[in-house]
A tleap script that builds the chain and sets N, CA, C and O, in Angstrom:
source leaprc.protein.ff14SB
mol = sequence {
  NMET PRO VAL LEU ALA GLY GLN LEU ARG ASP
  ARG LEU THR PHE GLU ALA ARG SER VAL ILE
  ASP ASP GLY TYR GLY ASN GLU VAL SER GLY
  PRO TRP ALA ALA GLN PHE THR VAL ALA ALA
  ARG VAL THR THR SER PRO GLY ARG GLU THR
  VAL THR ALA GLN ARG LEU ALA GLY VAL ASN
  PRO VAL ASP VAL TRP VAL ARG TRP SER GLU
  GLN THR LYS ASN ILE ARG THR GLU TRP ARG
  ALA VAL ASP ALA ARG ASP PRO GLU ARG VAL
  PHE ALA ILE LEU SER VAL THR ASP PRO GLU
  GLU TYR ARG ARG GLN PHE ARG LEU LEU SER
  CYS THR LEU GLY GLY VAL CSER
}
set mol.1.N position { -0.009 64.994 -4.755 }
set mol.1.CA position { -0.292 63.718 -4.141 }
set mol.1.C position { -1.275 63.949 -2.990 }
set mol.1.O position { -0.944 64.668 -2.047 }
set mol.2.N position { -2.466 63.360 -3.041 }
set mol.2.CA position { -3.437 63.552 -1.970 }
set mol.2.C position { -2.948 62.958 -0.655 }
set mol.2.O position { -2.238 61.953 -0.635 }
set mol.3.N position { -3.335 63.586 0.423 }
set mol.3.CA position { -2.962 63.117 1.751 }
set mol.3.C position { -4.242 62.717 2.474 }
set mol.3.O position { -5.214 63.472 2.496 }
set mol.4.N position { -4.237 61.543 3.055 }
set mol.4.CA position { -5.364 61.074 3.839 }
set mol.4.C position { -4.916 60.881 5.279 }
set mol.4.O position { -3.757 60.558 5.536 }
set mol.5.N position { -5.827 61.077 6.208 }
set mol.5.CA position { -5.475 60.960 7.620 }
set mol.5.C position { -4.863 59.601 7.949 }
set mol.5.O position { -3.963 59.520 8.785 }
set mol.6.N position { -5.335 58.534 7.306 }
set mol.6.CA position { -4.807 57.196 7.562 }
set mol.6.C position { -3.374 57.000 7.112 }
set mol.6.O position { -2.732 56.023 7.496 }
set mol.7.N position { -2.861 57.922 6.298 }
set mol.7.CA position { -1.488 57.819 5.818 }
set mol.7.C position { -0.480 58.461 6.773 }
set mol.7.O position { 0.725 58.382 6.537 }
set mol.8.N position { -0.949 59.083 7.825 }
set mol.8.CA position { -0.059 59.720 8.800 }
set mol.8.C position { 0.400 58.653 9.793 }
set mol.8.O position { -0.080 58.594 10.925 }
set mol.9.N position { 1.338 57.813 9.350 }
set mol.9.CA position { 1.763 56.656 10.146 }
set mol.9.C position { 3.062 56.873 10.917 }
set mol.9.O position { 3.427 56.052 11.758 }
set mol.10.N position { 3.753 57.961 10.639 }
set mol.10.CA position { 5.004 58.250 11.345 }
set mol.10.C position { 4.714 59.188 12.518 }
set mol.10.O position { 3.681 59.856 12.552 }
set mol.11.N position { 5.631 59.227 13.470 }
set mol.11.CA position { 5.530 60.165 14.595 }
set mol.11.C position { 6.804 60.979 14.614 }
set mol.11.O position { 7.902 60.428 14.695 }
set mol.12.N position { 6.657 62.297 14.539 }
set mol.12.CA position { 7.816 63.183 14.550 }
set mol.12.C position { 7.737 64.145 15.724 }
set mol.12.O position { 6.674 64.667 16.060 }
set mol.13.N position { 8.891 64.363 16.337 }
set mol.13.CA position { 9.015 65.370 17.390 }
set mol.13.C position { 9.720 66.564 16.777 }
set mol.13.O position { 10.810 66.428 16.221 }
set mol.14.N position { 9.107 67.726 16.876 }
set mol.14.CA position { 9.707 68.940 16.347 }
set mol.14.C position { 10.462 69.639 17.467 }
set mol.14.O position { 9.956 69.807 18.576 }
set mol.15.N position { 11.694 70.044 17.146 }
set mol.15.CA position { 12.577 70.652 18.142 }
set mol.15.C position { 13.087 71.996 17.660 }
set mol.15.O position { 13.301 72.206 16.466 }
set mol.16.N position { 13.277 72.903 18.611 }
set mol.16.CA position { 13.850 74.221 18.331 }
set mol.16.C position { 15.035 74.415 19.261 }
set mol.16.O position { 15.087 73.850 20.353 }
set mol.17.N position { 15.977 75.219 18.813 }
set mol.17.CA position { 17.130 75.525 19.671 }
set mol.17.C position { 16.679 76.421 20.809 }
set mol.17.O position { 15.969 77.404 20.596 }
set mol.18.N position { 17.094 76.078 22.013 }
set mol.18.CA position { 16.823 76.954 23.138 }
set mol.18.C position { 17.856 78.075 23.143 }
set mol.18.O position { 18.939 77.939 22.574 }
set mol.19.N position { 17.513 79.168 23.784 }
set mol.19.CA position { 18.430 80.307 23.882 }
set mol.19.C position { 18.872 80.408 25.335 }
set mol.19.O position { 18.044 80.451 26.245 }
set mol.20.N position { 20.191 80.444 25.545 }
set mol.20.CA position { 20.716 80.518 26.906 }
set mol.20.C position { 21.658 81.710 27.034 }
set mol.20.O position { 22.163 82.231 26.039 }
set mol.21.N position { 21.879 82.125 28.257 }
set mol.21.CA position { 22.806 83.221 28.557 }
set mol.21.C position { 24.188 82.613 28.709 }
set mol.21.O position { 24.351 81.612 29.408 }
set mol.22.N position { 25.193 83.209 28.059 }
set mol.22.CA position { 26.546 82.652 28.122 }
set mol.22.C position { 27.321 83.090 29.359 }
set mol.22.O position { 28.503 82.772 29.491 }
set mol.23.N position { 26.678 83.807 30.255 }
set mol.23.CA position { 27.349 84.254 31.471 }
set mol.23.C position { 27.936 85.642 31.348 }
set mol.23.O position { 28.380 86.224 32.338 }
set mol.24.N position { 27.941 86.185 30.119 }
set mol.24.CA position { 28.471 87.523 29.887 }
set mol.24.C position { 27.386 88.458 29.375 }
set mol.24.O position { 27.683 89.532 28.851 }
set mol.25.N position { 26.128 88.051 29.526 }
set mol.25.CA position { 25.023 88.878 29.078 }
set mol.25.C position { 24.633 88.674 27.627 }
set mol.25.O position { 23.774 89.387 27.107 }
set mol.26.N position { 25.251 87.712 26.972 }
set mol.26.CA position { 24.916 87.425 25.570 }
set mol.26.C position { 23.996 86.213 25.499 }
set mol.26.O position { 24.104 85.287 26.303 }
set mol.27.N position { 23.102 86.233 24.535 }
set mol.27.CA position { 22.252 85.075 24.305 }
set mol.27.C position { 22.852 84.236 23.188 }
set mol.27.O position { 23.157 84.750 22.112 }
set mol.28.N position { 23.021 82.942 23.446 }
set mol.28.CA position { 23.585 82.030 22.455 }
set mol.28.C position { 22.667 80.819 22.321 }
set mol.28.O position { 21.829 80.553 23.183 }
set mol.29.N position { 22.845 80.094 21.221 }
set mol.29.CA position { 22.045 78.897 20.997 }
set mol.29.C position { 22.436 77.805 21.976 }
set mol.29.O position { 23.617 77.533 22.195 }
set mol.30.N position { 21.435 77.195 22.551 }
set mol.30.CA position { 21.653 76.103 23.482 }
set mol.30.C position { 21.287 74.780 22.843 }
set mol.30.O position { 21.288 74.651 21.619 }
set mol.31.N position { 20.977 73.808 23.663 }
set mol.31.CA position { 20.597 72.489 23.126 }
set mol.31.C position { 19.213 72.525 22.486 }
set mol.31.O position { 18.445 73.467 22.679 }
set mol.32.N position { 18.913 71.479 21.720 }
set mol.32.CA position { 17.596 71.359 21.095 }
set mol.32.C position { 16.565 71.078 22.173 }
set mol.32.O position { 16.813 70.293 23.087 }
set mol.33.N position { 15.406 71.722 22.066 }
set mol.33.CA position { 14.313 71.522 23.021 }
set mol.33.C position { 13.064 71.069 22.268 }
set mol.33.O position { 12.655 71.706 21.297 }
set mol.34.N position { 12.463 69.974 22.715 }
set mol.34.CA position { 11.261 69.449 22.068 }
set mol.34.C position { 10.113 70.433 22.216 }
set mol.34.O position { 9.894 70.983 23.296 }
set mol.35.N position { 9.382 70.655 21.132 }
set mol.35.CA position { 8.224 71.541 21.140 }
set mol.35.C position { 6.922 70.742 21.216 }
set mol.35.O position { 6.042 71.058 22.016 }
set mol.36.N position { 6.804 69.707 20.379 }
set mol.36.CA position { 5.623 68.848 20.365 }
set mol.36.C position { 5.885 67.647 19.469 }
set mol.36.O position { 6.830 67.647 18.680 }
set mol.37.N position { 5.047 66.626 19.593 }
set mol.37.CA position { 5.122 65.421 18.768 }
set mol.37.C position { 3.783 65.236 18.080 }
set mol.37.O position { 2.732 65.333 18.713 }
set mol.38.N position { 3.825 64.968 16.767 }
set mol.38.CA position { 2.592 64.787 15.991 }
set mol.38.C position { 2.745 63.627 15.013 }
set mol.38.O position { 3.852 63.169 14.729 }
set mol.39.N position { 1.604 63.165 14.506 }
set mol.39.CA position { 1.597 62.151 13.450 }
set mol.39.C position { 1.986 62.831 12.140 }
set mol.39.O position { 1.657 63.996 11.914 }
set mol.40.N position { 2.694 62.088 11.273 }
set mol.40.CA position { 3.170 62.663 10.019 }
set mol.40.C position { 3.232 61.581 8.948 }
set mol.40.O position { 3.176 60.384 9.232 }
set mol.41.N position { 3.348 62.045 7.710 }
set mol.41.CA position { 3.597 61.147 6.587 }
set mol.41.C position { 4.937 61.551 5.988 }
set mol.41.O position { 5.093 62.679 5.519 }
set mol.42.N position { 5.897 60.646 6.000 }
set mol.42.CA position { 7.229 60.908 5.466 }
set mol.42.C position { 7.382 60.123 4.166 }
set mol.42.O position { 7.257 58.899 4.153 }
set mol.43.N position { 7.651 60.836 3.075 }
set mol.43.CA position { 7.879 60.184 1.786 }
set mol.43.C position { 9.218 60.646 1.240 }
set mol.43.O position { 9.554 61.829 1.304 }
set mol.44.N position { 9.975 59.708 0.705 }
set mol.44.CA position { 11.273 60.052 0.146 }
set mol.44.C position { 11.125 60.408 -1.324 }
set mol.44.O position { 10.256 59.886 -2.022 }
set mol.45.N position { 11.976 61.291 -1.773 }
set mol.45.CA position { 12.030 61.681 -3.177 }
set mol.45.C position { 13.309 61.107 -3.766 }
set mol.45.O position { 14.225 60.767 -3.018 }
set mol.46.N position { 13.395 60.991 -5.083 }
set mol.46.CA position { 14.653 60.521 -5.675 }
set mol.46.C position { 15.804 61.432 -5.253 }
set mol.46.O position { 15.638 62.650 -5.176 }
set mol.47.N position { 16.970 60.844 -4.979 }
set mol.47.CA position { 18.122 61.627 -4.559 }
set mol.47.C position { 18.564 62.617 -5.617 }
set mol.47.O position { 18.376 62.390 -6.812 }
set mol.48.N position { 19.144 63.701 -5.176 }
set mol.48.CA position { 19.704 64.679 -6.095 }
set mol.48.C position { 21.047 65.101 -5.530 }
set mol.48.O position { 21.338 64.887 -4.353 }
set mol.49.N position { 21.854 65.697 -6.379 }
set mol.49.CA position { 23.190 66.097 -5.939 }
set mol.49.C position { 23.289 67.612 -5.923 }
set mol.49.O position { 22.746 68.296 -6.791 }
set mol.50.N position { 23.984 68.119 -4.929 }
set mol.50.CA position { 24.255 69.545 -4.862 }
set mol.50.C position { 25.760 69.741 -4.746 }
set mol.50.O position { 26.472 68.873 -4.240 }
set mol.51.N position { 26.233 70.879 -5.217 }
set mol.51.CA position { 27.652 71.184 -5.119 }
set mol.51.C position { 27.882 71.941 -3.821 }
set mol.51.O position { 27.308 73.007 -3.600 }
set mol.52.N position { 28.718 71.386 -2.977 }
set mol.52.CA position { 29.024 71.994 -1.701 }
set mol.52.C position { 30.535 72.085 -1.567 }
set mol.52.O position { 31.227 71.067 -1.565 }
set mol.53.N position { 31.043 73.300 -1.456 }
set mol.53.CA position { 32.483 73.530 -1.284 }
set mol.53.C position { 33.278 72.805 -2.361 }
set mol.53.O position { 34.252 72.115 -2.062 }
set mol.54.N position { 32.859 72.964 -3.619 }
set mol.54.CA position { 33.559 72.421 -4.783 }
set mol.54.C position { 33.575 70.901 -4.846 }
set mol.54.O position { 34.432 70.319 -5.511 }
set mol.55.N position { 32.640 70.253 -4.162 }
set mol.55.CA position { 32.550 68.803 -4.289 }
set mol.55.C position { 31.069 68.421 -4.330 }
set mol.55.O position { 30.211 69.150 -3.832 }
set mol.56.N position { 30.794 67.287 -4.921 }
set mol.56.CA position { 29.418 66.817 -4.976 }
set mol.56.C position { 29.046 66.143 -3.659 }
set mol.56.O position { 29.816 65.360 -3.103 }
set mol.57.N position { 27.867 66.460 -3.182 }
set mol.57.CA position { 27.378 65.841 -1.958 }
set mol.57.C position { 26.006 65.258 -2.224 }
set mol.57.O position { 25.128 65.953 -2.734 }
set mol.58.N position { 25.806 63.999 -1.888 }
set mol.58.CA position { 24.494 63.372 -2.062 }
set mol.58.C position { 23.519 63.914 -1.029 }
set mol.58.O position { 23.860 64.062 0.145 }
set mol.59.N position { 22.298 64.210 -1.480 }
set mol.59.CA position { 21.273 64.749 -0.597 }
set mol.59.C position { 20.082 63.800 -0.638 }
set mol.59.O position { 19.672 63.364 -1.714 }
set mol.60.N position { 19.531 63.483 0.513 }
set mol.60.CA position { 18.366 62.617 0.585 }
set mol.60.C position { 17.142 63.473 0.900 }
set mol.60.O position { 16.832 63.684 2.073 }
set mol.61.N position { 16.429 63.979 -0.135 }
set mol.61.CA position { 15.266 64.837 0.108 }
set mol.61.C position { 14.061 64.038 0.595 }
set mol.61.O position { 13.838 62.904 0.170 }
set mol.62.N position { 13.305 64.636 1.475 }
set mol.62.CA position { 12.139 63.991 2.075 }
set mol.62.C position { 11.016 65.014 2.154 }
set mol.62.O position { 11.244 66.175 2.493 }
set mol.63.N position { 9.800 64.575 1.838 }
set mol.63.CA position { 8.614 65.403 2.040 }
set mol.63.C position { 7.914 64.910 3.292 }
set mol.63.O position { 7.716 63.708 3.471 }
set mol.64.N position { 7.542 65.839 4.154 }
set mol.64.CA position { 6.851 65.505 5.394 }
set mol.64.C position { 5.511 66.234 5.395 }
set mol.64.O position { 5.458 67.455 5.249 }
set mol.65.N position { 4.441 65.483 5.558 }
set mol.65.CA position { 3.098 66.038 5.667 }
set mol.65.C position { 2.643 65.931 7.112 }
set mol.65.O position { 2.752 64.865 7.719 }
set mol.66.N position { 2.135 67.023 7.670 }
set mol.66.CA position { 1.553 67.025 9.013 }
set mol.66.C position { 0.202 67.734 8.944 }
set mol.66.O position { -0.028 68.569 8.070 }
set mol.67.N position { -0.673 67.396 9.861 }
set mol.67.CA position { -1.951 68.104 9.932 }
set mol.67.C position { -1.701 69.549 10.348 }
set mol.67.O position { -0.822 69.828 11.164 }
set mol.68.N position { -2.470 70.450 9.787 }
set mol.68.CA position { -2.408 71.851 10.196 }
set mol.68.C position { -3.048 71.948 11.565 }
set mol.68.O position { -4.134 71.410 11.778 }
set mol.69.N position { -2.394 72.623 12.494 }
set mol.69.CA position { -2.941 72.825 13.842 }
set mol.69.C position { -2.309 74.071 14.439 }
set mol.69.O position { -1.426 74.684 13.839 }
set mol.70.N position { -2.764 74.431 15.610 }
set mol.70.CA position { -2.182 75.579 16.308 }
set mol.70.C position { -0.702 75.334 16.607 }
set mol.70.O position { 0.082 76.281 16.666 }
set mol.71.N position { -0.316 74.074 16.794 }
set mol.71.CA position { 1.092 73.750 17.031 }
set mol.71.C position { 1.880 73.790 15.726 }
set mol.71.O position { 2.904 74.468 15.639 }
set mol.72.N position { 1.408 73.069 14.716 }
set mol.72.CA position { 2.193 72.932 13.489 }
set mol.72.C position { 2.264 74.221 12.678 }
set mol.72.O position { 3.147 74.361 11.832 }
set mol.73.N position { 1.364 75.158 12.915 }
set mol.73.CA position { 1.445 76.424 12.174 }
set mol.73.C position { 2.673 77.233 12.598 }
set mol.73.O position { 3.047 78.187 11.916 }
set mol.74.N position { 3.298 76.864 13.706 }
set mol.74.CA position { 4.484 77.576 14.207 }
set mol.74.C position { 5.803 76.973 13.742 }
set mol.74.O position { 6.861 77.505 14.078 }
set mol.75.N position { 5.779 75.881 12.983 }
set mol.75.CA position { 7.022 75.242 12.538 }
set mol.75.C position { 7.820 76.208 11.665 }
set mol.75.O position { 7.265 76.850 10.772 }
set mol.76.N position { 9.118 76.308 11.925 }
set mol.76.CA position { 10.015 77.206 11.199 }
set mol.76.C position { 11.174 76.418 10.602 }
set mol.76.O position { 11.448 75.293 11.020 }
set mol.77.N position { 11.850 77.009 9.628 }
set mol.77.CA position { 12.994 76.344 9.004 }
set mol.77.C position { 14.195 76.251 9.941 }
set mol.77.O position { 15.124 75.492 9.665 }
set mol.78.N position { 14.200 76.993 11.028 }
set mol.78.CA position { 15.285 76.905 12.007 }
set mol.78.C position { 15.133 75.679 12.896 }
set mol.78.O position { 16.056 75.328 13.631 }
set mol.79.N position { 13.985 75.029 12.835 }
set mol.79.CA position { 13.707 73.858 13.643 }
set mol.79.C position { 14.222 72.596 12.953 }
set mol.79.O position { 14.720 72.643 11.828 }
set mol.80.N position { 14.091 71.485 13.640 }
set mol.80.CA position { 14.366 70.182 13.051 }
set mol.80.C position { 13.278 69.218 13.504 }
set mol.80.O position { 12.565 69.472 14.475 }
set mol.81.N position { 13.166 68.111 12.785 }
set mol.81.CA position { 12.207 67.067 13.142 }
set mol.81.C position { 12.984 65.793 13.442 }
set mol.81.O position { 13.938 65.458 12.739 }
set mol.82.N position { 12.575 65.088 14.482 }
set mol.82.CA position { 13.232 63.853 14.889 }
set mol.82.C position { 12.175 62.752 14.915 }
set mol.82.O position { 11.090 62.929 15.469 }
set mol.83.N position { 12.505 61.620 14.312 }
set mol.83.CA position { 11.599 60.476 14.313 }
set mol.83.C position { 11.424 60.016 15.759 }
set mol.83.O position { 12.399 59.655 16.419 }
set mol.84.N position { 10.194 60.028 16.248 }
set mol.84.CA position { 9.936 59.664 17.643 }
set mol.84.C position { 10.225 58.189 17.920 }
set mol.84.O position { 10.505 57.814 19.059 }
set mol.85.N position { 10.159 57.353 16.885 }
set mol.85.CA position { 10.412 55.918 17.058 }
set mol.85.C position { 11.877 55.550 16.832 }
set mol.85.O position { 12.340 54.513 17.307 }
set mol.86.N position { 12.599 56.396 16.109 }
set mol.86.CA position { 14.011 56.156 15.807 }
set mol.86.C position { 14.754 57.492 15.892 }
set mol.86.O position { 14.928 58.164 14.875 }
set mol.87.N position { 15.194 57.885 17.093 }
set mol.87.CA position { 15.810 59.202 17.292 }
set mol.87.C position { 17.071 59.468 16.464 }
set mol.87.O position { 17.546 60.603 16.409 }
set mol.88.N position { 17.617 58.430 15.818 }
set mol.88.CA position { 18.779 58.630 14.946 }
set mol.88.C position { 18.379 59.271 13.623 }
set mol.88.O position { 19.231 59.831 12.933 }
set mol.89.N position { 17.104 59.203 13.256 }
set mol.89.CA position { 16.598 59.819 12.018 }
set mol.89.C position { 16.210 61.259 12.316 }
set mol.89.O position { 15.187 61.527 12.947 }
set mol.90.N position { 17.052 62.185 11.846 }
set mol.90.CA position { 16.838 63.611 12.086 }
set mol.90.C position { 16.667 64.304 10.744 }
set mol.90.O position { 17.436 64.064 9.814 }
set mol.91.N position { 15.667 65.155 10.645 }
set mol.91.CA position { 15.348 65.840 9.399 }
set mol.91.C position { 15.606 67.342 9.537 }
set mol.91.O position { 15.113 67.984 10.464 }
set mol.92.N position { 16.386 67.893 8.601 }
set mol.92.CA position { 16.587 69.342 8.525 }
set mol.92.C position { 15.435 69.915 7.707 }
set mol.92.O position { 15.170 69.445 6.600 }
set mol.93.N position { 14.754 70.916 8.235 }
set mol.93.CA position { 13.609 71.506 7.544 }
set mol.93.C position { 14.106 72.615 6.618 }
set mol.93.O position { 14.692 73.597 7.074 }
set mol.94.N position { 13.869 72.452 5.315 }
set mol.94.CA position { 14.313 73.424 4.322 }
set mol.94.C position { 13.239 74.452 3.996 }
set mol.94.O position { 13.540 75.632 3.816 }
set mol.95.N position { 11.988 74.009 3.919 }
set mol.95.CA position { 10.894 74.944 3.640 }
set mol.95.C position { 9.601 74.400 4.221 }
set mol.95.O position { 9.431 73.193 4.395 }
set mol.96.N position { 8.691 75.326 4.518 }
set mol.96.CA position { 7.386 74.988 5.072 }
set mol.96.C position { 6.340 75.665 4.199 }
set mol.96.O position { 6.364 76.884 4.036 }
set mol.97.N position { 5.417 74.882 3.635 }
set mol.97.CA position { 4.386 75.453 2.773 }
set mol.97.C position { 3.010 74.934 3.174 }
set mol.97.O position { 2.871 73.887 3.807 }
set mol.98.N position { 2.019 75.693 2.788 }
set mol.98.CA position { 0.627 75.305 2.945 }
set mol.98.C position { 0.049 75.180 1.541 }
set mol.98.O position { -0.427 76.173 0.990 }
set mol.99.N position { 0.078 73.982 0.944 }
set mol.99.CA position { -0.445 73.827 -0.411 }
set mol.99.C position { -1.894 74.318 -0.500 }
set mol.99.O position { -2.710 74.050 0.381 }
set mol.100.N position { -2.190 75.033 -1.569 }
set mol.100.CA position { -3.507 75.655 -1.735 }
set mol.100.C position { -4.653 74.669 -1.550 }
set mol.100.O position { -5.642 74.988 -0.890 }
set mol.101.N position { -4.532 73.475 -2.128 }
set mol.101.CA position { -5.633 72.515 -2.045 }
set mol.101.C position { -5.801 71.922 -0.646 }
set mol.101.O position { -6.810 71.272 -0.371 }
set mol.102.N position { -4.816 72.139 0.250 }
set mol.102.CA position { -4.896 71.626 1.614 }
set mol.102.C position { -4.822 72.739 2.653 }
set mol.102.O position { -4.489 72.477 3.809 }
set mol.103.N position { -5.123 73.962 2.267 }
set mol.103.CA position { -4.990 75.095 3.187 }
set mol.103.C position { -5.774 74.838 4.471 }
set mol.103.O position { -6.952 74.483 4.440 }
set mol.104.N position { -5.100 75.025 5.585 }
set mol.104.CA position { -5.634 74.821 6.931 }
set mol.104.C position { -6.075 73.372 7.183 }
set mol.104.O position { -6.881 73.103 8.074 }
set mol.105.N position { -5.530 72.445 6.380 }
set mol.105.CA position { -5.759 71.026 6.622 }
set mol.105.C position { -4.427 70.313 6.858 }
set mol.105.O position { -4.261 69.576 7.830 }
set mol.106.N position { -3.471 70.555 5.932 }
set mol.106.CA position { -2.159 69.924 6.028 }
set mol.106.C position { -1.071 70.939 5.713 }
set mol.106.O position { -1.302 71.919 5.006 }
set mol.107.N position { 0.119 70.688 6.251 }
set mol.107.CA position { 1.309 71.477 5.920 }
set mol.107.C position { 2.317 70.526 5.284 }
set mol.107.O position { 2.425 69.362 5.670 }
set mol.108.N position { 3.052 71.047 4.299 }
set mol.108.CA position { 4.075 70.268 3.616 }
set mol.108.C position { 5.437 70.840 3.983 }
set mol.108.O position { 5.693 72.031 3.805 }
set mol.109.N position { 6.310 69.972 4.500 }
set mol.109.CA position { 7.661 70.384 4.872 }
set mol.109.C position { 8.629 69.700 3.929 }
set mol.109.O position { 8.622 68.474 3.814 }
set mol.110.N position { 9.452 70.467 3.262 }
set mol.110.CA position { 10.520 69.913 2.440 }
set mol.110.C position { 11.736 69.803 3.336 }
set mol.110.O position { 12.188 70.797 3.904 }
set mol.111.N position { 12.267 68.596 3.464 }
set mol.111.CA position { 13.355 68.330 4.403 }
set mol.111.C position { 14.461 67.530 3.753 }
set mol.111.O position { 14.305 67.012 2.647 }
set mol.112.N position { 15.566 67.433 4.443 }
set mol.112.CA position { 16.621 66.488 4.080 }
set mol.112.C position { 16.890 65.609 5.296 }
set mol.112.O position { 16.823 66.061 6.440 }
set mol.113.N position { 17.192 64.367 5.027 }
set mol.113.CA position { 17.493 63.433 6.099 }
set mol.113.C position { 18.934 63.631 6.546 }
set mol.113.O position { 19.851 63.548 5.729 }
set mol.114.N position { 19.145 63.890 7.829 }
set mol.114.CA position { 20.484 64.112 8.368 }
set mol.114.C position { 20.948 65.533 8.181 }
set mol.114.O position { 20.185 66.396 7.748 }
set mol.115.N position { 22.203 65.775 8.507 }
set mol.115.CA position { 22.803 67.091 8.309 }
set mol.115.C position { 22.444 68.131 9.351 }
set mol.115.O position { 22.714 69.315 9.147 }
set mol.116.N position { 21.840 67.726 10.467 }
set mol.116.CA position { 21.480 68.668 11.513 }
set mol.116.C position { 22.225 68.280 12.775 }
set mol.116.O position { 22.169 67.133 13.219 }
set mol.117.N position { 22.928 69.257 13.351 }
set mol.117.CA position { 23.636 68.952 14.609 }
set mol.117.C position { 23.185 69.848 15.728 }
set mol.117.O position { 23.676 69.729 16.851 }
savepdb mol mol.pdb
quit
């Protein structure tokens, strides 16, 4: 699916877990810390089901397109994306790819809606 700059109508804030000292010299995960906010294109895919702990769980897969930049090249699967206009919409990042036909132009993030705490 071709991506055009005019289709980047969503705004997403990418967040990473901060690392804090627990007071005993250990580093533990802290709260989410915003890294940057960029324009994005969010498209939903048909739902699919996965088996989780011997039960079916509905999954809402989402594809997120962002422009390739010095900021977005650092996005990792340990991060999450939050809709800047609706902070209740949180996306878990499952994979980050650079499609060959869009190399150094756009990045494609395969995500699921929700499921990130």
